[in-house]
Every structure is written in C-alpha cells, then in structure tokens.
C-alpha positions in Angstrom: -0.1 -0.1 0.1 1.6 3.4 -0.9 2.2 6.0 1.9 -0.6 8.3 1.0 -3.3 5.6 0.5 -2.2 4.6 4.0 -2.4 8.3 5.4 -5.9 8.2 4.1 -6.9 5.3 5.6 -5.7 6.5 9.0 -7.3 9.6 8.7 -10.7 8.0 7.9 -10.1 5.8 10.9 -9.4 8.6 13.3 -12.5 10.5 11.9 -14.6 7.7 12.7 -16.5 8.8 15.9 -16.3 5.5 17.8 -12.7 5.2 17.1 -11.3 7.2 19.6 -14.0 6.1 22.7 -12.7 2.4 21.4 -8.9 3.6 21.7 -9.0 5.2 25.0 -10.9 1.7 26.7 -8.2 -0.1 24.8 -5.2 1.6 26.3 -7.1 1.8 29.4 -7.8 -1.9 29.6 -4.1 -3.0 28.1 -2.6 -0.7 30.9 -4.4 -2.7 33.5 -3.6 -6.0 32.0 0.0 -5.0 32.1 0.3 -3.7 35.4 -1.3 -7.0 36.8 0.7 -9.5 34.7 4.1 -7.7 35.2 3.4 -7.7 39.0 1.7 -10.8 39.3 -1.5 -9.1 40.7 -3.6 -11.3 38.5 -6.3 -11.3 41.4 -6.8 -7.4 41.0 -7.6 -7.7 36.8 -11.4 -8.1 37.6 -12.1 -5.3 39.6 -9.4 -2.8 37.8 -11.3 -4.0 34.3 -14.7 -3.1 36.2 -13.5 0.3 37.3 -12.3 1.0 33.7 -15.9 -0.2 32.3 -17.8 1.9 34.8 -15.9 5.2 34.3 -16.2 4.6 30.7 -20.0 4.2 31.3 -19.7 7.4 33.0 -18.3 9.3 30.5 -20.2 12.4 29.0 -18.5 15.3 26.4 -17.2 18.4 28.1 -14.1 20.5 28.1 -11.2 19.1 29.8 -11.9 21.4 32.7 -15.3 20.1 32.9 -14.5 16.3 32.2 -12.0 17.0 35.2 -14.5 18.2 37.8 -16.9 15.6 36.6 -14.1 12.9 37.1 -13.8 13.9 40.8 -17.6 13.9 41.4 -17.7 10.6 39.7 -14.9 9.0 41.6 -16.6 10.3 45.0 -20.0 8.7 43.8 -18.3 5.4 43.1 -16.3 5.5 46.3 -19.5 6.0 48.3 -21.2 3.4 46.4 -18.3 0.6 46.5 -17.9 1.3 50.2 -21.4 1.3 51.2 -21.7 -1.9 49.3 -18.7 -3.4 51.6 -20.1 -2.4 55.1 -23.9 -3.3 54.5 -23.3 -6.3 52.5 -23.6 -8.7 56.0 -27.1 -7.0 57.1 -29.4 -8.1 53.8 -32.5 -6.1 55.4 -30.4 -3.1 55.8 -28.8 -3.7 52.4 -32.0 -4.2 50.4 -33.3 -1.0 51.7 -30.4 1.0 50.7 -30.1 -0.5 47.6 -33.7 0.2 46.7 -33.4 3.9 48.1 -30.1 4.3 46.3 -31.4 3.2 42.7 -34.5 5.6 43.1 -32.2 8.5 44.2 -29.7 7.8 41.3 -32.5 7.4 38.8 -34.2 10.4 39.4 -30.7 12.7 38.9 -32.2 12.3 35.3 -34.3 14.8 36.0 -31.2 17.5 36.1 -29.9 16.7 32.8 -28.9 13.9 30.8 -25.0 13.8 32.2 -26.7 13.2 35.7 -28.8 10.4 34.5 -25.4 8.9 32.9 -23.7 9.5 36.4 -26.5 7.9 38.1 -26.6 4.9 36.1 -22.7 4.3 36.2 -23.0 4.5 40.0 -25.6 2.0 40.2 -23.7 -0.4 37.9 -20.5 -0.1 40.1 -22.3 -0.8 43.0 -23.5 -4.2 41.4 -19.6 -4.6 40.5 -18.9 -4.5 44.0 -21.6 -6.8 45.0 -20.3 -9.4 42.6 -16.9 -8.7 43.8 -17.7 -9.4 47.6 -19.5 -12.4 46.4 -16.5 -13.7 44.4 -14.6 -14.0 47.7 -17.5 -15.3 49.9 -17.8 -12.0 52.4 -13.8 -12.6 53.0 -12.0 -9.6 54.4 -10.6 -7.1 52.0 -13.0 -4.5 53.2 -10.9 -1.4 51.8 -8.7 -3.3 48.7 -11.9 -4.4 46.3 -13.5 -0.9 46.4 -9.9 0.7 46.3 -9.4 -1.4 42.8 -12.6 -0.4 41.6 -12.0 3.3 42.3 -8.3 3.0 40.9 -9.5 1.5 37.6 -12.2 4.3 37.2 -9.3 7.0 38.2 -7.1 5.3 35.5 -9.6 5.5 32.6 -11.1 9.0 33.8 -7.3 10.6 33.8 -6.9 9.1 30.6 -10.1 10.8 29.3 -9.4 14.1 30.8 -6.0 14.1 29.0 -7.4 12.9 25.8 -10.1 15.9 25.9 -7.3 18.4 26.4 -5.0 17.2 23.5 -7.9 16.6 21.1 -10.7 19.2 22.4 -12.5 19.6 19.1 -12.7 16.1 18.2 -16.2 15.5 19.4 -17.6 18.9 17.6 -16.5 17.5 14.5 -18.0 14.2 14.8 -21.2 15.8 16.2 -21.4 18.4 13.2 -20.6 15.7 10.6 -23.3 13.6 11.9 -25.6 16.4 11.8 -24.8 17.3 8.0 -24.9 13.8 7.4 -28.4 13.5 8.3 -29.3 16.5 6.8 -28.2 15.0 3.8 -30.4 12.2 4.1 -33.6 14.0 4.9 -32.8 16.2 1.9 -32.7 13.4 -0.3 -36.1 11.9 1.1 -37.6 15.1 0.6 -36.5 14.8 -3.3 -38.6 11.8 -3.4 -41.9 13.6 -3.1 -41.4 15.4 -6.1 -41.6 12.3 -8.3 -44.2 13.3 -10.7 -46.3 10.1 -10.7 -50.3 10.3 -10.3 -51.4 8.7 -7.4 -48.4 8.8 -5.8 -48.4 7.6 -1.8 -47.6 10.9 -0.7 -48.5 10.2 3.0 -46.1 7.2 3.3 -43.2 9.5 1.9 -44.1 12.2 4.2 -44.4 9.6 7.6 -40.4 8.6 6.6 -39.5 12.3 6.2 -41.1 12.6 9.5 -38.9 9.6 11.1 -35.9 11.3 9.6 -36.4 14.7 10.7 -36.5 13.1 14.2 -32.8 11.9 13.7 -31.9 15.3 12.3 -33.4 17.1 15.3 -31.3 14.7 17.3 -28.4 15.6 16.0 -28.9 19.2 16.1 -29.4 18.8 19.7 -26.5 16.8 20.5 -24.4 19.2 18.3 -25.6 22.2 20.1 -25.0 20.6 23.9 -21.4 19.7 22.4 -20.6 23.4 21.2 -22.2 24.8 24.7 -19.6 22.5 26.8 -16.7 24.4 24.6 -18.3 27.9 24.6 -19.4 28.3 28.3 -19.6 32.0 29.5 -17.2 33.4 27.6 -16.4 33.9 23.9 -15.9 31.2 21.7 -12.3 30.8 20.4 -11.7 30.8 16.6 -12.0 27.3 15.8 -15.3 27.0 18.3 -16.5 30.1 16.4 -16.0 28.5 13.2 -18.0 25.3 14.3 -20.7 27.5 15.7 -21.2 29.4 12.5 -21.6 25.8 10.7 -24.1 24.6 13.5 -26.3 27.7 12.9 -25.7 27.3 9.0 -27.1 23.9 9.9 -30.2 25.2 11.3 -30.9 27.4 8.6 -30.4 24.7 6.2 -32.8 22.3 8.2 -35.2 25.3 8.0 -35.2 25.8 4.2 -35.2 21.6 4.1 -38.4 21.4 5.8 -39.9 23.9 4.1 -43.0 23.1 1.9 -44.8 25.6 -0.4 -46.9 23.3 -2.2 -49.9 20.5 -2.4 -47.6 17.5 -3.8 -50.5 15.8 -5.8 -51.7 19.2 -7.6 -48.1 19.9 -8.8 -47.7 16.4 -10.1 -51.2 16.2 -12.2 -50.6 19.7 -13.2 -46.9 19.3 -14.4 -47.0 15.9 -15.2 -45.9 16.6 -18.7 -43.1 18.8 -18.0 -39.7 18.3 -16.6 -39.8 21.0 -13.7 -40.6 18.4 -10.9 -37.6 16.1 -12.5 -35.4 19.6 -12.0 -36.6 19.9 -8.2 -36.1 16.5 -7.7 -32.5 16.7 -8.8 -31.5 19.7 -7.3 -32.8 18.6 -4.2 -30.7 15.3 -4.3 -27.5 17.3 -5.2 -27.9 19.3 -2.2 -28.4 16.1 -0.1 -25.2 14.8 -1.5 -23.2 18.3 -0.9 -24.3 18.0 2.6 -23.0 14.1 3.1 -19.5 15.3 1.3 -19.4 18.4 3.8 -20.3 16.1 6.9 -17.1 14.1 5.4 -15.2 17.0 4.8 -15.5 18.1 8.3 -14.8 14.8 9.7 -11.5 14.4 7.5 -10.6 18.3 8.2 -10.6 18.8 4.6 -11.5 21.8 2.4 -15.3 21.7 1.2 -15.9 22.4 -2.4 -19.2 23.2 -3.5 -19.8 21.5 -7.0 -20.6 24.0 -9.8 -23.2 21.2 -10.9 -25.7 22.4 -8.4 -25.3 26.0 -9.8 -26.1 24.3 -13.3 -29.4 22.3 -12.0 -30.5 25.5 -10.3 -30.2 27.5 -13.5 -32.0 24.8 -15.4 -34.6 24.8 -13.0 -35.1 28.5 -13.6 -35.3 27.8 -17.3 -37.9 25.0 -16.9 -40.0 27.6 -14.9 -39.8 30.4 -17.4 -40.7 27.9 -20.3 -43.8 27.2 -18.2 -44.6 31.0 -17.6 -44.4 32.0 -21.1 -47.2 29.6 -22.2 -49.5 31.8 -19.8 -51.7 28.9 -18.9 -54.2 30.6 -16.4 -54.9 27.3 -14.8 -51.0 27.4 -13.6 -51.3 30.9 -12.2 -51.3 29.8 -8.7 -49.2 26.9 -9.0 -46.7 28.5 -10.8 -46.3 31.2 -7.8 -45.8 28.1 -5.3 -43.2 26.8 -7.8 -41.6 30.2 -7.7 -41.4 30.0 -4.1 -40.0 27.0 -4.2 -37.3 27.8 -6.4 -36.7 30.7 -4.4 -36.0 28.4 -1.7 -33.8 26.1 -3.3 -31.6 29.1 -4.4 -31.3 30.3 -0.9 -30.4 26.9 -0.2 -27.6 26.5 -2.4 -26.3 29.7 -1.3 -25.9 28.4 2.3 -24.3 25.5 1.0 -21.8 27.5 -1.1 -21.3 29.8 2.0 -20.1 26.2 3.9 -16.7 26.4 1.7 -15.6 29.2 3.9 -17.3 29.3 7.3 -15.1 31.8 8.5 -16.4 34.3 6.2 -19.9 34.2 7.6 -21.2 36.9 9.7 -21.3 36.6 13.1 -25.1 35.8 14.5 -27.0 38.7 15.9 -27.8 36.7 18.8 -25.3 33.6 18.9 -26.5 32.7 22.7 -27.7 28.8 22.9 -30.0 27.8 25.5 -28.2 26.0 28.5 -30.9 23.7 29.8 -28.6 22.5 32.9 -29.3 23.7 36.5 -27.1 26.4 37.6 -28.0 26.5 41.2 -29.6 24.5 44.4 -32.9 25.9 43.7 -32.9 24.8 40.2 -32.0 21.4 41.0 -34.7 21.7 43.9 -37.5 23.0 41.4 -36.3 20.0 38.9 -36.5 17.0 41.2 -39.9 18.6 43.1 -41.5 18.7 39.2 -40.8 15.1 38.6 -41.9 13.8 42.2 -45.3 12.2 41.1 -46.7 9.5 39.6 -47.4 11.2 36.5 -44.0 11.8 35.7 -42.3 9.1 33.7 -38.7 9.5 35.1 -40.5 8.8 38.7 -42.3 5.7 37.4 -39.1 4.4 36.0 -37.1 5.1 39.1 -39.7 3.6 41.2 -39.9 0.2 38.9 -36.2 0.1 38.8 -35.7 0.2 42.5 -38.4 -2.1 42.9 -37.0 -4.7 40.5 -33.7 -4.8 42.1 -35.2 -5.3 45.5 -37.1 -8.5 44.1 -33.8 -9.6 42.1 -32.3 -9.1 45.7 -35.0 -11.4 47.4 -34.8 -14.0 44.4 -31.0 -14.6 45.1 -31.5 -15.0 48.6 -34.5 -17.3 48.3 -32.9 -19.9 45.6 -29.2 -19.1 46.2 -27.8 -19.1 42.7 -24.1 -19.1 41.9 -23.1 -16.0 41.0 -26.4 -14.3 42.0 -25.7 -10.6 41.8 -25.6 -11.2 37.9 -29.2 -11.1 38.0 -29.1 -7.4 39.5 -26.8 -6.3 36.9 -29.0 -8.0 34.3 -32.3 -6.4 35.4 -30.4 -2.9 35.8 -29.2 -3.3 32.2 -32.7 -4.4 30.8 -35.3 -2.4 32.7 -35.6 0.6 30.4 -38.2 3.5 30.9 -40.7 2.0 28.5 -42.0 -1.5 27.7 -41.1 -1.2 24.0 -37.2 -0.2 24.7 -37.1 -3.0 27.6 -38.8 -5.8 25.3 -35.8 -5.1 22.8 -33.0 -4.8 25.5 -34.3 -8.1 27.1 -34.4 -10.1 23.6 -31.0 -8.6 22.6 -29.3 -9.4 26.3 -30.6 -13.0 26.0 -29.3 -13.4 22.6 -25.9 -11.6 23.0 -25.5 -13.8 26.4 -26.1 -17.0 24.4 -23.8 -15.9 21.6 -20.9 -15.0 24.1 -21.3 -18.3 25.9 -20.7 -20.3 22.6 -18.1 -18.1 21.5 -16.5 -18.3 25.0 -16.9 -22.3 24.7 -14.9 -22.4 21.5 -12.2 -20.2 22.7 -11.6 -21.5 25.7 -10.3 -25.0 24.1 -8.9 -23.4 21.1 -6.7 -20.8 23.3 -5.9 -22.3 26.7 -3.1 -19.8 27.5 -3.9 -17.5 30.0 -2.1 -14.4 28.2 -4.0 -14.9 25.3 -7.1 -15.3 27.1 -6.2 -12.1 28.9 -5.4 -10.4 25.4 -8.9 -11.7 24.2 -10.6 -9.9 27.4 -9.1 -6.5 26.3 -10.3 -7.1 22.8 -13.8 -7.9 24.1 -14.0 -5.3 26.2 -13.2 -2.6 23.3 -15.6 -4.5 21.4 -18.2 -4.0 23.7 -17.8 0.1 23.9 -17.6 0.1 19.7 -20.8 -1.8 19.8 -23.2 -0.8 22.7 -25.1 2.0 21.2 -25.6 0.3 17.7 -25.3 -3.4 17.8 -25.9 -4.4 21.4 -26.5 -7.8 20.7 -22.9 -8.3 19.7 -22.0 -5.8 22.6 -23.5 -7.9 24.9 -22.0 -11.1 23.4 -18.4 -9.3 24.0 -18.9 -8.1 27.5 -19.8 -12.0 28.4 -16.4 -12.8 26.7 -14.6 -10.4 28.8 -16.1 -11.7 32.0 -15.5 -15.4 31.2 -11.7 -14.7 30.3 -11.3 -12.5 33.3 -12.7 -15.1 35.8 -10.9 -17.8 34.2 -7.4 -16.2 35.3 -8.5 -16.3 38.8 -10.8 -19.5 38.8 -12.5 -21.9 36.5 -14.1 -19.9 33.8 -16.0 -23.3 32.5 -17.9 -22.9 36.0 -19.4 -19.6 35.0 -21.4 -20.6 31.8 -24.5 -22.2 33.1 -25.0 -19.5 36.1 -24.4 -16.8 33.5 -27.0 -18.0 31.5 -29.3 -18.6 34.1 -28.9 -15.3 36.1 -29.6 -13.4 32.7 -32.6 -15.3 32.3 -34.0 -14.4 35.5 -32.6 -10.9 35.5 -34.6 -10.2 32.3 -37.5 -12.0 33.6 -37.7 -9.7 36.8 -37.3 -6.9 34.4 -40.0 -7.5 31.7 -42.2 -8.2 34.5 -41.5 -5.0 36.2 -42.2 -2.9 33.1 -45.4 -4.9 32.6 -46.9 -4.7 35.8 -45.2 -1.6 37.9 -46.9 1.6 36.7 -46.7 0.6 33.2 -46.2 3.6 30.6 -48.2 2.3 27.7 -47.8 5.0 25.3 -51.4 5.1 24.2 -52.3 6.6 27.3 -50.5 9.9 27.0 -50.8 10.3 23.1 -53.3 12.9 23.8 -51.0 14.8 25.9 -48.3 14.5 23.1 -50.4 15.6 20.2 -51.2 18.6 22.6 -48.2 19.6 23.0 -47.0 19.0 19.4 -49.9 21.5 18.3 -49.2 23.8 21.4 -45.1 24.0 20.1 -46.6 24.9 16.5 -48.9 27.3 17.5 -45.9 29.0 19.8 -43.5 28.7 16.5 -46.3 30.4 14.0 -46.6 33.2 16.6 -42.8 33.8 16.5 -42.7 33.9 12.8 -45.5 36.3 12.6 -44.0 38.6 14.9 -40.9 38.7 13.0 -42.8 39.5 9.6 -44.5 42.7 11.6 -41.0 43.7 13.4 -38.4 42.5 11.1 -36.1 39.5 10.8 -33.9 38.4 13.5 -32.7 35.0 14.7 -32.7 35.6 18.2 -32.8 33.2 21.0 -36.5 33.0 21.5 -37.3 32.4 17.9 -34.7 29.6 17.5 -36.1 28.2 20.8 -39.6 28.3 19.5 -38.5 26.5 16.1 -36.3 23.8 17.9 -39.3 23.2 20.4 -41.8 22.8 17.4 -39.3 20.4 16.0 -38.4 18.2 19.1 -42.1 18.0 19.5 -42.5 16.5 16.4 -39.6 14.0 16.7 -40.8 13.1 20.2 -44.2 12.0 18.9 -42.3 10.1 15.9 -40.1 7.8 18.8 -43.5 7.5 20.9 -45.2 6.0 17.9 -42.5 3.8 17.3 -42.5 2.4 20.8 -46.1 2.1 20.9 -45.5 -0.3 18.0 -43.6 -2.6 19.9 -46.3 -2.9 22.8 -48.9 -5.5 23.1 -51.8 -5.1 20.5 -54.4 -4.0 22.9 -52.5 -0.8 24.0 -51.6 0.2 20.5 -55.1 0.6 18.9 -54.6 4.2 18.6 -51.5 3.8 16.6 -53.2 4.5 13.5 -54.4 7.8 14.5 -51.1 8.5 16.2 -49.2 7.9 12.5 -51.8 10.0 10.9 -51.3 12.9 13.0 -47.7 12.6 12.7 -48.1 12.8 8.8 -50.4 16.1 9.5 -48.4 17.9 12.1 -45.2 17.2 10.1 -47.1 18.8 7.0 -47.9 21.7 9.0 -44.6 22.0 10.4 -43.4 22.1 6.9 -45.9 25.0 5.9 -44.8 26.6 8.8 -41.1 26.4 8.1 -41.8 27.7 4.7 -43.1 30.7 6.0 -40.3 31.3 8.6 -37.7 30.7 5.7 -39.1 33.9 3.7 -39.0 36.1 6.9 -37.2 39.4 6.0 -38.7 39.2 2.5 -41.7 41.4 3.2 -43.0 43.6 6.1 -46.2 43.3 7.2 -46.4 46.8 9.0 -48.9 47.7 11.7 -51.0 45.3 14.3 -54.2 45.2 12.4 -52.9 43.8 9.0 -55.2 41.0 7.6 -52.5 38.7 7.1 -51.3 39.0 10.9 -55.0 38.9 11.9 -55.2 35.6 10.3 -52.2 34.3 11.6 -53.1 35.1 14.9 -56.5 33.2 14.4 -54.7 30.2 13.4 -52.4 29.7 16.4 -55.4 30.4 18.7 -57.2 27.4 17.1 -54.3 25.4 17.5 -54.0 26.3 20.9 -57.7 25.3 21.3 -57.4 22.0 19.9 -54.2 21.6 22.3 -56.0 22.3 24.9 -58.9 20.1 24.4 -56.6 17.2 23.7 -54.7 18.0 26.9 -57.9 18.4 29.3 -59.5 15.4 27.0 -62.6 17.6 26.5 -64.6 17.4 23.0 -63.0 19.1 20.2 -65.4 21.0 17.7 -64.9 18.7 14.7 -65.9 21.5 11.9 -65.2 25.5 12.4 -67.1 27.7 9.9 -64.9 30.1 10.8 -61.7 28.5 9.8 -63.6 27.3 6.7 -64.2 31.0 5.7 -60.9 32.3 6.5 -59.0 29.5 4.4 -61.4 30.3 1.6 -60.5 33.9 1.8 -56.7 33.2 1.9 -57.0 31.4 -1.1 -58.3 34.2 -3.0 -55.3 36.0 -3.9 -55.7 39.9 -4.0 -54.2 41.6 -6.9 -53.2 44.4 -4.8 -50.6 42.2 -2.8 -46.9 42.1 -4.0 -45.4 38.6 -4.8 -43.8 38.2 -1.3 -47.1 39.1 0.4 -48.9 36.9 -1.7 -46.3 33.9 -0.7 -47.2 34.6 2.9 -51.0 34.7 2.0 -50.5 31.2 0.5 -48.8 29.6 2.9 -51.3 30.9 5.8 -54.0 29.3 3.5 -52.0 25.9 3.5 -51.8 26.0 7.2 -55.3 26.8 7.7 -56.2 23.8 5.4 -54.5 21.5 8.0 -56.8 22.8 10.9 -59.8 20.7 9.6 -58.2 17.0 9.4 -56.3 17.7 12.7 -59.6 18.5 14.3 -60.9 15.5 13.0 -58.4 13.3 14.2 -58.1 14.8 17.6 -62.0 14.0 17.8 -61.6 10.4 16.8 -59.1 9.7 19.4 -60.9 11.7 22.0 -64.2 9.7 21.2 -64.1 6.5 23.3 -63.0 8.9 26.2 -65.8 11.0 26.3 
C-alpha cells in the first residue's frame, strides 16, 4: 500500500466517532492488564477492568476542565457506592433498603439532565460490580482493597479521558457536526422523493418516512448544540469553536429551508405531469443532499469543502424550466407557478447556504449567538426540577420506582434460591429495565441472545486458546468491542462483555463453571425486568398520546406566533425564535419516537397507533408549511398590528392552542369550524393588490389553515372513546 493511501486510511479511521472512544478503552484495559501481569497481581485484574468499564460508561462530553470536575464527582460517587456495599453486605435487610433507596435517588438524577442520568446509572452499575466482587470472595476480609481497586480502575480511565479531551478538545464537535450534516443530507434525499411526478403517488407514506428522518436530524441538532455549548461556556468562543458555531447555525438554516413546503404535491404532479420541472426540483434537492454528505465527510477528515458547479447548473436549469412554463401563460397554472416560484427561491437560498459552507469563517456573526443551557445552575434549580418530577404522572418517577422495586425483587430472588453468581441477576435487571415497555422488550431479547452467543464463543475460544495470557488479550479485545458496539449493535456488545467476564474470571478460577450461572442469571434478571415494566406503573404510550399531540400542536402554535411577529417587526434569528423553532421540531421528533415505541407494545395498548401516525403526517406537514413561512422572513414586511394577514395568523395560532387544550384536558373538540373554513377560502382568493412576497405569505397561511380541519377530525376520533 502506498504511503498516501495509508495516510488516507488512517485519517478515515481517526474520523470515525467511535474510534477515539474505543482507543481510550483499549489503552486503559491494556494498561491494567500489563500492570497486573508484570506484577503478578492477576487477582486485581477483575476489579480494575470493572472500574475502567464503569468509568467509561459514566463518561459524557465536556471540555477538559469540565471533564476533570465530572471525574472527581464520579470518583466520589463510586467510592461511596463501593464502600457502602462492603459495609452493608452482611446485613440483608439494611442492604436491600439502601439498594432500593439508592437506585431510586440515582435514577431521579435524570431530572437534572443527561449527564446526571449517566452518572447515576454508572454509579449503580459500579455498586453491582462491588456486590459481584464481595460474592466472589465469599464475604471474606478485604473491605478496603476491592473498592480501592474499582475506584483506581475508574480513576485510570478518567485521567486518560481528561488528557484526551485536553489534547483533542474539538474532535467531538467535528464528529457531531459531521453526523448532523449527514442526517441533513439524508433528509434532503427523502424530500427529493416527494417530487416524483407520478399520479396517485403515496405522499403520506413518504411524508411519514420524512417525519421519522426529521426526528434523527433534530436529535443530531440537539447533540451538536450541547457539545458546542460545553466548549463555549460563559465566555467568547475561540477561533475554531467560532467556526464550528457558524456551521451549526448554518445547519439550522439549512434545516429550516429543507423542511419547508410551499406546495400541495399531488396538485403539482397532476398539473405538470408532462413537464420536466418536478424532475429539476428533485435533481437539485438530491444534489443538495449529496453536498451535505460531502460536507460531513470534509468536516470529519478536516479537509476543504468544495461546492460543486453541478448544483449551480441544476439551479439554472430549474429556472429555465420555470420560465418556459410561464411563457405559456396557462391561467390554470398561475397559482401553482407562484408556489413553484417560491420553491425555486427557497432552493436558491439553500444553494447559497451550502456554498457558504466552503468558507464558514467568512460568514457574518449571528446577531444573537447565545445557546440555551438547560442544565441547573443553582440548588434552587435542582430542587425545582426534582420537585416537578416527584409525581406518579412523571415517566422518570415511574421508571425510578420500577427499577428500585425490580432490584429489590432480584435481591430477594437470589437470597431465596441462592444461585451461583447471583448478583449477575441484579446486573442484568439494571441493564434490561428501560423507561418504557418497547425499549425493555428489545433490550431483553438482545441481552439474552447476546449472552447465549457470548457463551458459545467463549466455549470455543477456551478450547482453542487455553493460554492464560492469550485469554487475557481476548478479554481486552472484548472490552473494546463492547464499547464500539453498545450503542448500535447491543446483541454483539452483550456477547463481547460476556466474553470479557468469562476470560477475566478464568484468570483467577474456573471459567467453565460460569457458563450455566451466567445464562441462568441472565434469564432471571431479564424476567424480573420484563415483569417490572409490565406490572409496576406501566407506561403504555397510547395512554399519553393525547398529551403528546397537544404538546406538538401547542409548540407549532408558538412557532407560528414567533414567525408572524418577525414579519411585523423584522427578521432576527434571536434565541426566542430559535427556541420556538427547536421546540416545534423536538415535539415532532418526540411524537415519532413515541409512536415507534407504541408499535412494540401488546396489541390492546396500541389500538390508537393508526390515528397517531396519521396525526404525525399531518403535524409534520403543518410544520413544513410553518418552516416555509419562517424561511421567507425578511422578504416582506407586514407593518401595522391590524394587518389582515397578521390577524389571520393569530387566529390560526389560537385555533391550534384550542385543539391542543381540548386534547390535553380530554374535552370534546369541535370537528368543524365555519370560521376556519371561511378564513381558508378568503386566504385562497389572492388579492391583486398584494406584491409577490405578500402573496407568498398568504398562500402559506392558506396551506396552514387547511390543516386545521383534518387535525380537528383526528383529535375528535382520538377523544371519542374517552367521552
């Protein structure tokens, strides 16, 4: 292989987001193995490995200073958990009470944010690791040694992580932005599929796929924002972070443009079936999608991004095709040609945005580049968030209560039947018990299948490689594989961690004796987790579907209010506007995720899934029209508070809030509204006194208004059984 090819391959490997994570785990596990092997401390290998794993599971993104503070807090929590297990282990009733209380409290930390939830879960995992260690030595002396080794392993990985963050501070930002533009590229390609000029095209199915992809884009936007926020903090960003911040805001603008709709697809396909104009739109959108994905690769590989001339040529072809349709002066096309003109203008703006990505440093600074920090900043914030979640209606409260009861039940089972390595029951329950039935069911199947696969591989490898050192190296490789696969291939990740356990335990005892206990304990732990989710305050998604739909409409209403306010006072991408836009997309993504979870529930509990998916298509269509309205802010001014278009928009926002309130409070909703029908008819009659930009606003408002009737109908169907 030539040297340039090798460098390119290494650069591509370094660009993988899981590579650095896996490399840190490899260094940490290899270092622990080297120390134990050279000093003949193989008895210390298991707690050191488990400490490394717990610390890696507790890792969240931050600057190196923030990561250092987080590491100190993590080590303090780990120490308290490990020593508490040591001292309470001989007193079963006291132990199980402390286990239930600790699991509830640590799970409730999730109310403070994702990093606190991660810390709480990792602390619980380390506590169970401590129980396994105490059980291994049969409760023999060693109160201070085992916890010390666990915490030492955690500190070793944590120190490595802090050093890594100091040396490669911006690598997570690059990975998050690359993922964001890759998801945007896929969104644009799915959007292009809507422009297939086919009669009787199943637009609903394609819109549903688009809504699901929009959820992935929103998740990538949120992740990128959090990672950039950790670098910015309260000060001014440095030159590199400022560049990434501009790319993030560019992605937000691209998302708003990409999610815009100015047209009823079926009407366009019918009217322009014999024209090439829709193919031109489709081709340009697909090229924009490919450009986003090439931009993602350029960010990952830290290479210049060149926006191809092919996109400019495709845009020129689209304008020529539109001009050819205009000169035909077909009166039936007048209204649709305005929509196509608005679409072409939007695609031109999208083209400019992607062209600007070639040199993000030249982009103007945002008028308001502040990012909303959702983490608590005072004890009052902490208390308020915890207090809001301390209610049986809270999903987090239910999960915390369910998990604490499940762990207590698992402790009771292992004392009842005294299985070998019984504390693996608790570990399995901890990993399998998820906040909802669908996720738990999936994790349960994956955990059992992965364990069986790992045991079969372990049996074969034990016979093929009896050398202890070789098995120790396999344990390191399995640990790395676990972290590389745990977020994408959990079955394989479970197989890998099973191998690590088998090989590690074989260093200090008989690994063959673990095969049956590992399988039996996994089955028992999975059964307890499954029963807990099924019987203890179950969170059937259909029971809260009305509240989710209400939140989606309410967020769309506030987004519309922010948009129309800027038509009155002038365009500005301030925090209030960006927050309203993000909340609307977040609500849309949450609805999509919830409906996906509902499909995994028992049949009786997913009877409203069909209405939910139809509602998702409608709400995403509504959001597309809102995005189209938002994308054209600044092109015209609707001066005066009594402007009729402003009044129409306010009426629609009020209607959305009305439907939302009826859904949330389970009150009957009016299926038909004469006022909304009249308003839609008025908006569809375009006045000749308006300029093209104001006609565009009026057309968008008419499209939005036409969504209200179907939304009312679906809301009425959903509420009918509850009347």
